[in-house]
N, CA, C and O atoms as CSV, one atom per row, in Angstrom:
chain,resi,resn,atom,element,x,y,z
A,1,UNK,N,N,9.621,-11.774,0.814
A,1,UNK,CA,C,8.331,-12.178,1.356
A,1,UNK,C,C,7.908,-11.293,2.529
A,1,UNK,O,O,6.729,-10.969,2.669
A,2,UNK,N,N,8.854,-10.906,3.360
A,2,UNK,CA,C,8.513,-10.111,4.537
A,2,UNK,C,C,7.885,-8.780,4.159
A,2,UNK,O,O,6.942,-8.333,4.812
A,3,UNK,N,N,8.402,-8.131,3.097
A,3,UNK,CA,C,7.822,-6.861,2.677
A,3,UNK,C,C,6.373,-7.051,2.258
A,3,UNK,O,O,5.503,-6.278,2.658
A,4,UNK,N,N,6.111,-8.075,1.454
A,4,UNK,CA,C,4.748,-8.378,1.031
A,4,UNK,C,C,3.886,-8.742,2.244
A,4,UNK,O,O,2.720,-8.356,2.328
A,5,UNK,N,N,4.472,-9.482,3.172
A,5,UNK,CA,C,3.733,-9.887,4.366
A,5,UNK,C,C,3.351,-8.677,5.212
A,5,UNK,O,O,2.213,-8.586,5.671
A,6,UNK,N,N,4.275,-7.752,5.425
A,6,UNK,CA,C,3.931,-6.566,6.230
A,6,UNK,C,C,2.856,-5.737,5.529
A,6,UNK,O,O,1.990,-5.164,6.190
A,7,UNK,N,N,2.903,-5.666,4.203
A,7,UNK,CA,C,1.843,-4.951,3.471
A,7,UNK,C,C,0.488,-5.607,3.705
A,7,UNK,O,O,-0.517,-4.920,3.889
A,8,UNK,N,N,0.465,-6.926,3.698
A,8,UNK,CA,C,-0.789,-7.653,3.914
A,8,UNK,C,C,-1.302,-7.454,5.340
A,8,UNK,O,O,-2.507,-7.318,5.555
A,9,UNK,N,N,-0.391,-7.438,6.313
A,9,UNK,CA,C,-0.784,-7.201,7.709
A,9,UNK,C,C,-1.364,-5.800,7.855
A,9,UNK,O,O,-2.394,-5.609,8.501
A,10,UNK,N,N,-0.699,-4.828,7.254
A,10,UNK,CA,C,-1.183,-3.442,7.316
A,10,UNK,C,C,-2.551,-3.333,6.657
A,10,UNK,O,O,-3.436,-2.650,7.173
A,11,UNK,N,N,-2.729,-3.996,5.528
A,11,UNK,CA,C,-4.035,-3.997,4.857
A,11,UNK,C,C,-5.125,-4.581,5.741
A,11,UNK,O,O,-6.242,-4.065,5.789
A,12,UNK,N,N,-4.796,-5.652,6.434
A,12,UNK,CA,C,-5.765,-6.270,7.354
A,12,UNK,C,C,-6.086,-5.323,8.504
A,12,UNK,O,O,-7.242,-5.216,8.912
A,13,UNK,N,N,-5.078,-4.639,9.027
A,13,UNK,CA,C,-5.292,-3.681,10.120
A,13,UNK,C,C,-6.171,-2.521,9.664
A,13,UNK,O,O,-7.032,-2.057,10.412
A,14,UNK,N,N,-5.953,-2.056,8.440
A,14,UNK,CA,C,-6.774,-0.973,7.897
A,14,UNK,C,C,-8.223,-1.425,7.772
A,14,UNK,O,O,-9.141,-0.657,8.060
A,15,UNK,N,N,-8.428,-2.645,7.353
A,15,UNK,CA,C,-9.793,-3.200,7.244
A,15,UNK,C,C,-10.473,-3.235,8.619
A,15,UNK,O,O,-11.644,-2.879,8.747
A,16,UNK,N,N,-9.736,-3.662,9.633
A,16,UNK,CA,C,-10.276,-3.699,10.999
A,16,UNK,C,C,-10.633,-2.288,11.459
A,16,UNK,O,O,-11.710,-2.061,12.010
A,17,UNK,N,N,-9.726,-1.347,11.232
A,17,UNK,CA,C,-9.946,0.040,11.670
A,17,UNK,C,C,-11.120,0.661,10.917
A,17,UNK,O,O,-11.906,1.413,11.492
A,18,UNK,N,N,-11.233,0.344,9.639
A,18,UNK,CA,C,-12.342,0.859,8.828
A,18,UNK,C,C,-13.677,0.366,9.392
A,18,UNK,O,O,-14.657,1.110,9.429
A,19,UNK,N,N,-13.705,-0.878,9.824
A,19,UNK,CA,C,-14.946,-1.464,10.345
A,19,UNK,C,C,-15.267,-1.012,11.769
A,19,UNK,O,O,-16.428,-0.765,12.097
A,20,UNK,N,N,-14.244,-0.905,12.612
A,20,UNK,CA,C,-14.484,-0.630,14.034
A,20,UNK,C,C,-14.227,0.818,14.450
A,20,UNK,O,O,-14.836,1.306,15.402
A,21,UNK,N,N,-13.333,1.504,13.744
A,21,UNK,CA,C,-12.968,2.870,14.118
A,21,UNK,C,C,-12.135,2.885,15.387
A,21,UNK,O,O,-11.873,1.833,15.968
A,22,UNK,N,N,-11.710,4.080,15.828
A,22,UNK,CA,C,-10.933,4.195,17.060
A,22,UNK,C,C,-11.838,4.156,18.287
A,22,UNK,O,O,-13.060,4.258,18.175
A,23,UNK,N,N,-11.223,4.008,19.460
A,23,UNK,CA,C,-11.969,4.151,20.716
A,23,UNK,C,C,-12.289,2.876,21.462
A,23,UNK,O,O,-12.896,2.926,22.532
A,24,UNK,N,N,-11.893,1.728,20.921
A,24,UNK,CA,C,-12.157,0.470,21.612
A,24,UNK,C,C,-10.927,0.007,22.388
A,24,UNK,O,O,-9.860,0.615,22.301
A,25,UNK,N,N,-11.088,-1.066,23.139
A,25,UNK,CA,C,-9.972,-1.624,23.896
A,25,UNK,C,C,-8.982,-2.307,22.967
A,25,UNK,O,O,-9.352,-2.827,21.914
A,26,UNK,N,N,-7.722,-2.297,23.369
A,26,UNK,CA,C,-6.650,-2.950,22.626
A,26,UNK,C,C,-6.991,-4.417,22.343
A,26,UNK,O,O,-6.744,-4.917,21.246
A,27,UNK,N,N,-7.554,-5.096,23.333
A,27,UNK,CA,C,-7.871,-6.520,23.176
A,27,UNK,C,C,-8.907,-6.770,22.071
A,27,UNK,O,O,-8.886,-7.823,21.433
A,28,UNK,N,N,-9.798,-5.824,21.847
A,28,UNK,CA,C,-10.801,-5.946,20.782
A,28,UNK,C,C,-10.113,-5.898,19.416
A,28,UNK,O,O,-10.396,-6.708,18.534
A,29,UNK,N,N,-9.202,-4.931,19.260
A,29,UNK,CA,C,-8.477,-4.818,17.991
A,29,UNK,C,C,-7.592,-6.043,17.757
A,29,UNK,O,O,-7.468,-6.520,16.629
A,30,UNK,N,N,-6.988,-6.541,18.815
A,30,UNK,CA,C,-6.146,-7.726,18.699
A,30,UNK,C,C,-6.960,-8.908,18.178
A,30,UNK,O,O,-6.540,-9.599,17.249
A,31,UNK,N,N,-8.111,-9.132,18.774
A,31,UNK,CA,C,-8.993,-10.231,18.359
A,31,UNK,C,C,-9.466,-10.042,16.916
A,31,UNK,O,O,-9.446,-10.981,16.120
A,32,UNK,N,N,-9.886,-8.829,16.593
A,32,UNK,CA,C,-10.386,-8.547,15.238
A,32,UNK,C,C,-9.279,-8.705,14.196
A,32,UNK,O,O,-9.518,-9.240,13.114
A,33,UNK,N,N,-8.072,-8.242,14.517
A,33,UNK,CA,C,-6.962,-8.380,13.575
A,33,UNK,C,C,-6.610,-9.846,13.371
A,33,UNK,O,O,-6.313,-10.259,12.250
A,34,UNK,N,N,-6.638,-10.632,14.432
A,34,UNK,CA,C,-6.408,-12.073,14.297
A,34,UNK,C,C,-7.437,-12.691,13.361
A,34,UNK,O,O,-7.088,-13.484,12.487
A,35,UNK,N,N,-8.684,-12.337,13.540
A,35,UNK,CA,C,-9.741,-12.861,12.676
A,35,UNK,C,C,-9.521,-12.451,11.228
A,35,UNK,O,O,-9.625,-13.279,10.324
A,36,UNK,N,N,-9.219,-11.186,11.006
A,36,UNK,CA,C,-9.020,-10.696,9.640
A,36,UNK,C,C,-7.832,-11.396,8.973
A,36,UNK,O,O,-7.904,-11.763,7.801
A,37,UNK,N,N,-6.756,-11.577,9.714
A,37,UNK,CA,C,-5.594,-12.282,9.157
A,37,UNK,C,C,-5.967,-13.723,8.806
A,37,UNK,O,O,-5.585,-14.225,7.748
A,38,UNK,N,N,-6.707,-14.381,9.684
A,38,UNK,CA,C,-7.147,-15.749,9.421
A,38,UNK,C,C,-8.072,-15.803,8.203
A,38,UNK,O,O,-7.968,-16.722,7.391
A,39,UNK,N,N,-8.979,-14.824,8.068
A,39,UNK,CA,C,-9.861,-14.763,6.898
A,39,UNK,C,C,-9.038,-14.706,5.610
A,39,UNK,O,O,-9.447,-15.238,4.578
A,40,UNK,N,N,-7.882,-14.059,5.683
A,40,UNK,CA,C,-7.021,-13.895,4.509
A,40,UNK,C,C,-6.014,-15.033,4.350
A,40,UNK,O,O,-5.157,-14.988,3.467
A,41,UNK,N,N,-6.118,-16.052,5.205
A,41,UNK,CA,C,-5.231,-17.202,5.086
A,41,UNK,C,C,-3.825,-16.965,5.594
A,41,UNK,O,O,-2.886,-17.649,5.186
A,42,UNK,N,N,-3.677,-15.998,6.484
A,42,UNK,CA,C,-2.373,-15.666,7.058
A,42,UNK,C,C,-2.292,-16.268,8.459
A,42,UNK,O,O,-3.165,-16.038,9.296
A,43,UNK,N,N,-1.238,-17.039,8.703
A,43,UNK,CA,C,-1.067,-17.689,10.009
A,43,UNK,C,C,-0.693,-16.661,11.065
A,43,UNK,O,O,0.198,-15.837,10.859
A,44,UNK,N,N,-1.387,-16.717,12.203
A,44,UNK,CA,C,-1.125,-15.768,13.289
A,44,UNK,C,C,-1.216,-16.487,14.626
A,44,UNK,O,O,-2.082,-17.335,14.839
A,45,UNK,N,N,-0.310,-16.130,15.515
A,45,UNK,CA,C,-0.334,-16.619,16.890
A,45,UNK,C,C,-0.527,-15.411,17.795
A,45,UNK,O,O,0.036,-14.341,17.565
A,46,UNK,N,N,-1.334,-15.608,18.825
A,46,UNK,CA,C,-1.688,-14.505,19.724
A,46,UNK,C,C,-1.073,-14.727,21.098
A,46,UNK,O,O,-1.034,-15.851,21.599
A,47,UNK,N,N,-0.587,-13.630,21.709
A,47,UNK,CA,C,-0.029,-13.652,23.060
A,47,UNK,C,C,1.050,-14.742,23.205
A,47,UNK,O,O,0.969,-15.614,24.070
A,48,UNK,N,N,2.045,-14.657,22.340
A,48,UNK,CA,C,3.133,-15.632,22.304
A,48,UNK,C,C,4.157,-15.293,23.394
A,48,UNK,O,O,4.701,-14.189,23.437
A,49,UNK,N,N,4.401,-16.261,24.263
A,49,UNK,CA,C,5.376,-16.053,25.340
A,49,UNK,C,C,6.786,-16.134,24.783
A,49,UNK,O,O,7.126,-17.053,24.037
A,50,UNK,N,N,7.602,-15.155,25.159
A,50,UNK,CA,C,9.014,-15.168,24.764
A,50,UNK,C,C,9.872,-15.037,26.007
A,50,UNK,O,O,9.437,-14.517,27.034
A,51,UNK,N,N,11.095,-15.515,25.892
A,51,UNK,CA,C,12.036,-15.431,27.004
A,51,UNK,C,C,12.954,-14.229,26.816
A,51,UNK,O,O,13.376,-13.919,25.702
A,52,UNK,N,N,13.247,-13.570,27.908
A,52,UNK,CA,C,14.238,-12.506,27.928
A,52,UNK,C,C,15.452,-13.080,28.642
A,52,UNK,O,O,15.322,-13.693,29.702
A,53,UNK,N,N,16.633,-12.881,28.063
A,53,UNK,CA,C,17.858,-13.401,28.661
A,53,UNK,C,C,18.582,-12.254,29.364
A,53,UNK,O,O,18.865,-11.216,28.766
A,54,UNK,N,N,18.870,-12.462,30.627
A,54,UNK,CA,C,19.610,-11.478,31.427
A,54,UNK,C,C,20.816,-12.174,32.033
A,54,UNK,O,O,20.681,-13.047,32.890
A,55,UNK,N,N,21.992,-11.778,31.579
A,55,UNK,CA,C,23.251,-12.346,32.079
A,55,UNK,C,C,23.210,-13.870,32.103
A,55,UNK,O,O,23.598,-14.513,33.078
A,56,UNK,N,N,22.726,-14.424,30.988
A,56,UNK,CA,C,22.695,-15.871,30.854
A,56,UNK,C,C,21.528,-16.562,31.526
A,56,UNK,O,O,21.423,-17.788,31.475
A,57,UNK,N,N,20.649,-15.799,32.154
A,57,UNK,CA,C,19.495,-16.377,32.836
A,57,UNK,C,C,18.214,-16.049,32.068
A,57,UNK,O,O,18.040,-14.935,31.572
A,58,UNK,N,N,17.331,-17.026,31.981
A,58,UNK,CA,C,16.065,-16.852,31.282
A,58,UNK,C,C,15.037,-16.245,32.238
A,58,UNK,O,O,14.830,-16.731,33.350
A,59,UNK,N,N,14.406,-15.179,31.775
A,59,UNK,CA,C,13.328,-14.548,32.532
A,59,UNK,C,C,12.063,-14.706,31.700
A,59,UNK,O,O,12.005,-14.264,30.553
A,60,UNK,N,N,11.069,-15.328,32.275
A,60,UNK,CA,C,9.797,-15.580,31.575
A,60,UNK,C,C,8.799,-14.466,31.875
A,60,UNK,O,O,9.012,-13.639,32.762
A,61,UNK,N,N,7.713,-14.464,31.122
A,61,UNK,CA,C,6.619,-13.541,31.422
A,61,UNK,C,C,6.374,-12.474,30.371
A,61,UNK,O,O,5.383,-11.749,30.450
A,62,UNK,N,N,7.258,-12.364,29.387
A,62,UNK,CA,C,7.054,-11.377,28.326
A,62,UNK,C,C,6.212,-12.006,27.217
A,62,UNK,O,O,6.410,-13.174,26.880
A,63,UNK,N,N,5.282,-11.250,26.649
A,63,UNK,CA,C,4.407,-11.786,25.603
A,63,UNK,C,C,4.323,-10.831,24.419
A,63,UNK,O,O,4.243,-9.612,24.576
A,64,UNK,N,N,4.344,-11.424,23.233
A,64,UNK,CA,C,4.099,-10.670,22.005
A,64,UNK,C,C,2.591,-10.601,21.791
A,64,UNK,O,O,1.891,-11.581,22.047
A,65,UNK,N,N,2.085,-9.472,21.331
A,65,UNK,CA,C,0.660,-9.410,20.997
A,65,UNK,C,C,0.365,-10.421,19.903
A,65,UNK,O,O,-0.480,-11.302,20.068
A,66,UNK,N,N,1.075,-10.286,18.771
A,66,UNK,CA,C,0.876,-11.195,17.649
A,66,UNK,C,C,2.211,-11.574,17.025
A,66,UNK,O,O,3.145,-10.774,16.970
A,67,UNK,N,N,2.276,-12.801,16.563
A,67,UNK,CA,C,3.394,-13.276,15.751
A,67,UNK,C,C,2.768,-13.795,14.463
A,67,UNK,O,O,2.016,-14.770,14.477
A,68,UNK,N,N,3.082,-13.141,13.358
A,68,UNK,CA,C,2.451,-13.450,12.082
A,68,UNK,C,C,3.406,-14.245,11.205
A,68,UNK,O,O,4.534,-13.822,10.950
A,69,UNK,N,N,2.934,-15.412,10.743
A,69,UNK,CA,C,3.712,-16.298,9.874
A,69,UNK,C,C,5.094,-16.609,10.463
A,69,UNK,O,O,6.044,-16.880,9.728
A,70,UNK,N,N,5.192,-16.567,11.786
A,70,UNK,CA,C,6.454,-16.809,12.498
A,70,UNK,C,C,7.588,-15.928,11.986
A,70,UNK,O,O,8.760,-16.294,12.070
A,71,UNK,N,N,7.219,-14.744,11.448
A,71,UNK,CA,C,8.211,-13.865,10.844
A,71,UNK,C,C,8.098,-12.406,11.251
A,71,UNK,O,O,9.098,-11.689,11.246
A,72,UNK,N,N,6.899,-11.949,11.604
A,72,UNK,CA,C,6.688,-10.530,11.904
A,72,UNK,C,C,6.029,-10.390,13.273
A,72,UNK,O,O,4.993,-10.995,13.550
A,73,UNK,N,N,6.658,-9.575,14.120
A,73,UNK,CA,C,6.112,-9.242,15.431
A,73,UNK,C,C,5.161,-8.061,15.243
A,73,UNK,O,O,5.520,-7.064,14.616
A,74,UNK,N,N,3.947,-8.172,15.788
A,74,UNK,CA,C,2.985,-7.075,15.706
A,74,UNK,C,C,2.596,-6.680,17.127
A,74,UNK,O,O,2.082,-7.491,17.898
A,75,UNK,N,N,2.852,-5.422,17.452
A,75,UNK,CA,C,2.470,-4.864,18.747
A,75,UNK,C,C,1.285,-3.942,18.508
A,75,UNK,O,O,1.342,-3.047,17.664
A,76,UNK,N,N,0.216,-4.165,19.255
A,76,UNK,CA,C,-1.024,-3.409,19.077
A,76,UNK,C,C,-1.211,-2.442,20.242
A,76,UNK,O,O,-1.046,-2.799,21.409
A,77,UNK,N,N,-1.559,-1.217,19.889
A,77,UNK,CA,C,-1.894,-0.199,20.879
A,77,UNK,C,C,-3.243,0.407,20.502
A,77,UNK,O,O,-3.682,0.296,19.357
A,78,UNK,N,N,-3.889,1.040,21.461
A,78,UNK,CA,C,-5.158,1.736,21.219
A,78,UNK,C,C,-5.189,2.987,22.094
A,78,UNK,O,O,-6.012,3.111,23.001
A,79,UNK,N,N,-4.271,3.911,21.799
A,79,UNK,CA,C,-4.114,5.112,22.613
A,79,UNK,C,C,-4.172,6.355,21.729
A,79,UNK,O,O,-3.935,6.283,20.523
A,80,UNK,N,N,-4.491,7.498,22.343
A,80,UNK,CA,C,-4.548,8.735,21.570
A,80,UNK,C,C,-3.155,9.265,21.269
A,80,UNK,O,O,-2.935,9.864,20.217
A,81,UNK,N,N,-2.211,9.050,22.180
A,81,UNK,CA,C,-0.828,9.486,21.955
A,81,UNK,C,C,0.098,8.323,22.288
A,81,UNK,O,O,0.125,7.842,23.421
A,82,UNK,N,N,0.845,7.884,21.303
A,82,UNK,CA,C,1.727,6.743,21.457
A,82,UNK,C,C,2.985,7.139,22.223
A,82,UNK,O,O,3.655,8.108,21.864
A,83,UNK,N,N,3.301,6.401,23.262
A,83,UNK,CA,C,4.503,6.675,24.065
A,83,UNK,C,C,5.749,6.255,23.296
A,83,UNK,O,O,5.719,5.288,22.534
A,84,UNK,N,N,6.840,6.982,23.496
A,84,UNK,CA,C,8.116,6.670,22.831
A,84,UNK,C,C,8.573,5.243,23.140
A,84,UNK,O,O,9.187,4.585,22.300
A,85,UNK,N,N,8.272,4.778,24.336
A,85,UNK,CA,C,8.736,3.465,24.779
A,85,UNK,C,C,8.137,2.329,23.934
A,85,UNK,O,O,8.680,1.225,23.930
A,86,UNK,N,N,7.051,2.572,23.235
A,86,UNK,CA,C,6.413,1.527,22.419
A,86,UNK,C,C,7.349,1.039,21.320
A,86,UNK,O,O,7.389,-0.158,21.035
A,87,UNK,N,N,8.097,1.938,20.704
A,87,UNK,CA,C,9.067,1.546,19.673
A,87,UNK,C,C,10.169,0.702,20.290
A,87,UNK,O,O,10.561,-0.321,19.728
A,88,UNK,N,N,10.671,1.128,21.444
A,88,UNK,CA,C,11.709,0.370,22.142
A,88,UNK,C,C,11.199,-1.022,22.507
A,88,UNK,O,O,11.954,-1.993,22.470
A,89,UNK,N,N,9.934,-1.114,22.853
A,89,UNK,CA,C,9.316,-2.393,23.202
A,89,UNK,C,C,9.392,-3.350,22.010
A,89,UNK,O,O,9.782,-4.506,22.171
A,90,UNK,N,N,9.027,-2.880,20.827
A,90,UNK,CA,C,9.073,-3.731,19.638
A,90,UNK,C,C,10.508,-4.119,19.308
A,90,UNK,O,O,10.774,-5.266,18.951
A,91,UNK,N,N,11.428,-3.179,19.424
A,91,UNK,CA,C,12.842,-3.497,19.187
A,91,UNK,C,C,13.327,-4.578,20.149
A,91,UNK,O,O,14.065,-5.477,19.747
A,92,UNK,N,N,12.924,-4.499,21.399
A,92,UNK,CA,C,13.286,-5.522,22.393
A,92,UNK,C,C,12.723,-6.877,22.009
A,92,UNK,O,O,13.399,-7.895,22.153
A,93,UNK,N,N,11.483,-6.898,21.520
A,93,UNK,CA,C,10.870,-8.152,21.081
A,93,UNK,C,C,11.627,-8.749,19.907
A,93,UNK,O,O,11.840,-9.960,19.849
A,94,UNK,N,N,12.034,-7.899,18.972
A,94,UNK,CA,C,12.791,-8.391,17.821
A,94,UNK,C,C,14.109,-9.008,18.260
A,94,UNK,O,O,14.493,-10.076,17.783
A,95,UNK,N,N,14.794,-8.337,19.164
A,95,UNK,CA,C,16.069,-8.877,19.668
A,95,UNK,C,C,15.854,-10.201,20.388
A,95,UNK,O,O,16.624,-11.143,20.198
A,96,UNK,N,N,14.818,-10.280,21.206
A,96,UNK,CA,C,14.560,-11.489,21.989
A,96,UNK,C,C,14.174,-12.674,21.109
A,96,UNK,O,O,14.452,-13.822,21.455
A,97,UNK,N,N,13.534,-12.400,19.972
A,97,UNK,CA,C,13.074,-13.474,19.095
A,97,UNK,C,C,14.025,-13.741,17.927
A,97,UNK,O,O,13.854,-14.714,17.193
A,98,UNK,N,N,15.023,-12.877,17.759
A,98,UNK,CA,C,15.947,-12.937,16.610
A,98,UNK,C,C,15.226,-12.727,15.279
A,98,UNK,O,O,15.720,-13.143,14.231
A,99,UNK,N,N,14.070,-12.088,15.320
A,99,UNK,CA,C,13.356,-11.748,14.092
A,99,UNK,C,C,13.795,-10.359,13.630
A,99,UNK,O,O,14.374,-9.592,14.399
A,100,UNK,N,N,13.516,-10.054,12.389
A,100,UNK,CA,C,14.018,-8.810,11.790
A,100,UNK,C,C,12.964,-7.742,11.571
A,100,UNK,O,O,13.303,-6.565,11.450
A,101,UNK,N,N,11.672,-8.126,11.518
A,101,UNK,CA,C,10.627,-7.160,11.178
A,101,UNK,C,C,9.540,-7.096,12.235
A,101,UNK,O,O,9.112,-8.112,12.783
A,102,UNK,N,N,9.106,-5.872,12.505
A,102,UNK,CA,C,8.012,-5.670,13.437
A,102,UNK,C,C,7.110,-4.548,12.965
A,102,UNK,O,O,7.523,-3.671,12.207
A,103,UNK,N,N,5.886,-4.592,13.423
A,103,UNK,CA,C,4.937,-3.524,13.160
A,103,UNK,C,C,4.351,-3.057,14.484
A,103,UNK,O,O,3.962,-3.864,15.328
A,104,UNK,N,N,4.297,-1.758,14.647
A,104,UNK,CA,C,3.636,-1.142,15.787
A,104,UNK,C,C,2.382,-0.480,15.218
A,104,UNK,O,O,2.469,0.452,14.418
A,105,UNK,N,N,1.226,-0.966,15.637
A,105,UNK,CA,C,-0.041,-0.482,15.081
A,105,UNK,C,C,-0.880,0.121,16.198
A,105,UNK,O,O,-1.257,-0.565,17.148
A,106,UNK,N,N,-1.167,1.424,16.068
A,106,UNK,CA,C,-1.970,2.128,17.066
A,106,UNK,C,C,-3.363,2.392,16.502
A,106,UNK,O,O,-3.557,3.289,15.682
A,107,UNK,N,N,-4.327,1.593,16.959
A,107,UNK,CA,C,-5.706,1.727,16.497
A,107,UNK,C,C,-6.402,2.948,17.095
A,107,UNK,O,O,-7.550,3.227,16.747
A,108,UNK,N,N,-5.741,3.674,17.979
A,108,UNK,CA,C,-6.327,4.859,18.592
A,108,UNK,C,C,-6.306,6.090,17.700
A,108,UNK,O,O,-6.931,7.099,18.025
A,109,UNK,N,N,-5.600,6.022,16.585
A,109,UNK,CA,C,-5.539,7.151,15.656
A,109,UNK,C,C,-6.840,7.281,14.865
A,109,UNK,O,O,-7.507,6.285,14.583
A,110,UNK,N,N,-7.191,8.511,14.513
A,110,UNK,CA,C,-8.374,8.726,13.673
A,110,UNK,C,C,-8.160,8.127,12.290
A,110,UNK,O,O,-9.063,7.516,11.720
A,111,UNK,N,N,-6.956,8.310,11.758
A,111,UNK,CA,C,-6.573,7.685,10.485
A,111,UNK,C,C,-5.499,6.659,10.806
A,111,UNK,O,O,-4.424,7.021,11.284
A,112,UNK,N,N,-5.770,5.395,10.552
A,112,UNK,CA,C,-4.836,4.342,10.957
A,112,UNK,C,C,-3.464,4.514,10.311
A,112,UNK,O,O,-2.449,4.157,10.909
A,113,UNK,N,N,-3.427,5.054,9.106
A,113,UNK,CA,C,-2.147,5.245,8.435
A,113,UNK,C,C,-1.183,6.073,9.305
A,113,UNK,O,O,0.033,5.904,9.207
A,114,UNK,N,N,-1.714,6.959,10.147
A,114,UNK,CA,C,-0.889,7.754,11.063
A,114,UNK,C,C,-0.414,6.955,12.264
A,114,UNK,O,O,0.454,7.406,13.011
A,115,UNK,N,N,-0.982,5.766,12.452
A,115,UNK,CA,C,-0.656,4.950,13.621
A,115,UNK,C,C,0.130,3.700,13.304
A,115,UNK,O,O,0.217,2.801,14.140
A,116,UNK,N,N,0.710,3.620,12.109
A,116,UNK,CA,C,1.470,2.431,11.729
A,116,UNK,C,C,2.946,2.770,11.634
A,116,UNK,O,O,3.344,3.730,10.974
A,117,UNK,N,N,3.742,1.964,12.304
A,117,UNK,CA,C,5.192,2.167,12.271
A,117,UNK,C,C,5.866,0.836,11.976
A,117,UNK,O,O,5.661,-0.148,12.686
A,118,UNK,N,N,6.672,0.817,10.924
A,118,UNK,CA,C,7.474,-0.366,10.591
A,118,UNK,C,C,8.785,-0.272,11.345
A,118,UNK,O,O,9.412,0.787,11.389
A,119,UNK,N,N,9.194,-1.373,11.933
A,119,UNK,CA,C,10.427,-1.402,12.720
A,119,UNK,C,C,11.226,-2.622,12.268
A,119,UNK,O,O,10.693,-3.726,12.162
A,120,UNK,N,N,12.512,-2.401,12.006
A,120,UNK,CA,C,13.332,-3.541,11.584
A,120,UNK,C,C,14.722,-3.450,12.198
A,120,UNK,O,O,15.217,-2.374,12.532
A,121,UNK,N,N,15.323,-4.613,12.332
A,121,UNK,CA,C,16.697,-4.707,12.839
A,121,UNK,C,C,17.653,-4.897,11.681
A,121,UNK,O,O,18.862,-5.000,11.889
């Protein structure tokens, strides 16, 4: 199911990018992707707070951009050049949530296909 789900998320992101193009704020793409996923009947949660554990202590304040079907972490960017740390960020989210699949989607690319990265544990 996760493979099919990530394909559907990517399809929704492509639809958003096709309609809006690059150059907008990250928050705009986040909102539009949430709407597109909802239009397609896919459950999505936005800005989900997660806990980071440090030496047995809970540290609050970290948020996922999107959590889709409680199974896939989606991190949204809107930059011309994606920083290396963005991949590490998604990996950290996967570890913190014990989930296995993540998508890093950079709407700042001219062709969205160049801005999609699948990440799994």
